[in-house]
C-alpha angles and dihedrals in degrees: 000000000000116000112194120195124194124194139162102076124137149131119292138161124253111286093029129120138232135179118215120202129206120192138167100056121143108240090193097053101041137041099182126068120179142175123222130179134202127196121201108281094011136101122256109267131193117246108174142344136195130196100231092208100048102022093230107152136196131200125190114241095254091064102031112124091020104056131051129192123210148149134216124253093258090053092230100113134041124201136204111198111200121195134174092021120202129200089252088065089069107118144106107280123214134187121211142175140213141164115240113182090200091062104231122111111212120184100201097107125035093200087071090071124079115197125045137189126222094257137238122240120236115191119184112192142138 
């Protein structure tokens, strides 16, 4: 069973940066890795995804130009680099994986993803 582990969360001031890490995903069993976030009282929303086979990445509009998703060469760890953080980025961040035979990795619907980590908290506040 896949056991995803996120790390790297913390508290920063607006404009600051954090890098989240996600390890433990099964490269052979999944080709999509995504980051979602959930703020208190809000629904879980997709942030970014990467096809772990091709490296093709996707970012939602609200984080484009500020966030970057990547993975290491060994394809054992994925990273979400978050720059120019805003208060509205405050949330619990989760990484998750799935296999999509079509090869693209949308982040519209959390239920399409199969394995979830425990999350890491990101708080942006002055």
